[in-house]
C-alpha positions as CSV (number, residue, x, y, z in Angstrom):
1,M,-8.0,31.3,-3.2
2,S,-9.5,29.2,-0.5
3,E,-10.5,32.3,1.5
4,L,-12.3,33.7,-1.6
5,N,-14.2,30.4,-2.0
6,I,-15.1,30.3,1.6
7,G,-16.4,33.9,1.4
8,L,-18.4,33.1,-1.7
9,I,-20.0,30.0,-0.1
10,K,-21.0,32.0,3.0
11,L,-22.4,34.8,0.9
12,I,-24.4,32.4,-1.2
13,C,-25.8,30.6,1.9
14,E,-26.8,33.9,3.4
15,N,-28.6,35.1,0.3
16,I,-30.5,31.9,-0.6
17,G,-31.6,31.3,3.0
18,I,-29.5,28.4,4.1
19,K,-29.5,28.8,7.9
20,N,-27.9,27.0,10.9
21,K,-24.7,26.4,9.1
22,K,-21.3,26.0,10.6
23,F,-18.1,26.1,8.5
24,I,-15.0,24.2,9.6
25,N,-11.8,24.1,7.5
26,S,-10.2,20.7,7.4
27,S,-6.9,22.5,8.0
28,E,-8.1,23.3,11.5
29,M,-8.7,19.7,12.4
30,N,-5.2,18.4,13.0
31,L,-5.6,15.6,10.6
32,E,-2.6,13.3,9.7
33,K,-0.7,14.6,6.6
34,N,-0.9,12.8,3.3
35,L,-4.1,10.9,3.9
36,K,-5.7,9.4,0.8
37,R,-9.1,10.9,-0.4
38,T,-11.4,8.5,1.4
39,D,-9.3,8.2,4.5
40,K,-9.3,12.0,4.8
41,L,-13.1,12.1,4.3
42,I,-13.6,9.5,7.0
43,R,-11.3,11.4,9.5
44,I,-13.2,14.6,8.8
45,L,-16.6,12.9,9.3
46,E,-15.4,11.2,12.5
47,T,-13.9,14.5,13.8
48,I,-17.3,16.3,13.5
49,G,-19.2,13.3,14.9
50,A,-21.1,12.4,11.7
51,K,-23.3,9.3,11.7
52,L,-24.4,9.8,8.1
53,Y,-22.7,11.0,4.9
54,I,-25.0,12.3,2.2
55,T,-23.2,12.0,-1.2
56,P,-24.1,12.2,-4.9
57,E,-24.6,8.8,-6.5
58,G,-21.6,9.4,-8.7
59,S,-19.3,9.2,-5.6
60,L,-20.4,5.7,-4.7
61,D,-18.0,4.1,-7.1
62,Y,-14.9,5.6,-5.5
63,L,-16.2,5.1,-2.0
64,R,-16.7,1.4,-2.8
65,V,-13.2,1.1,-4.3
66,D,-11.7,2.8,-1.3
67,N,-13.7,0.5,1.1
68,F,-15.5,3.3,2.9
69,T,-18.0,1.0,4.6
70,K,-15.3,-1.3,5.9
71,E,-13.2,1.6,7.3
72,T,-16.0,3.3,9.3
73,S,-19.4,2.8,10.8
74,I,-20.7,6.0,9.2
75,K,-23.6,5.2,7.0
76,I,-23.7,6.4,3.4
77,K,-26.9,7.9,1.9
78,P,-26.7,8.4,-1.8
79,R,-28.6,11.4,-3.2
80,N,-29.9,11.5,-6.7
81,Y,-30.2,15.2,-7.4
82,I,-33.0,16.2,-9.7
83,I,-31.9,19.0,-12.0
84,K,-34.6,21.5,-12.7
85,A,-34.1,23.4,-16.0
86,Y,-34.1,27.2,-15.9
87,D,-33.7,29.9,-18.6
88,Q,-30.0,30.6,-19.2
89,N,-30.2,34.0,-20.7
90,G,-31.8,32.8,-23.9
91,L,-29.8,29.7,-24.6
92,K,-31.8,27.4,-26.8
93,K,-30.8,24.3,-24.9
94,F,-30.4,24.1,-21.2
95,I,-26.9,23.2,-20.0
96,P,-27.2,21.2,-16.7
97,K,-24.7,20.7,-13.9
98,L,-23.1,24.2,-14.0
99,S,-22.1,26.1,-10.9
100,I,-24.7,27.7,-8.6
101,L,-23.2,30.9,-9.9
102,D,-24.9,30.3,-13.2
103,L,-28.2,29.8,-11.5
104,I,-27.8,33.0,-9.5
105,A,-26.7,35.0,-12.5
106,N,-29.7,33.8,-14.5
107,K,-32.4,33.7,-11.8
108,G,-31.2,36.2,-9.2
109,W,-31.1,35.5,-5.4
110,K,-34.8,35.2,-4.9
111,G,-35.4,33.1,-8.1
112,S,-32.6,30.8,-7.2
113,K,-34.2,29.6,-3.9
114,Q,-36.8,27.5,-5.7
115,Y,-34.1,25.4,-7.4
116,I,-32.2,24.6,-4.2
117,V,-33.4,21.3,-2.7
């Protein structure tokens, strides 16, 4: 299943114009086993040399609870994503926060580019 997901992510990036991307599987990083969610995130970020972690605002609560800022010097930059409504094959009311696959299915590859920020 992970290989399918990786393939889909790469296909989507290629078709909507996301360039200069490098994909690394965490399974290739020799991380300690059984790390808790934020500890694993920190190890991944440190392994790739990150200085900044851009995250949705909704993640800030668990990062605070897990003491992210006390465990690492990596800075957090919250991102408040602005959802742009698009026609969803005639639905009367827009349903936000669906997969990018919904956007692509409704707007096509070219049409989807204008919604990606």
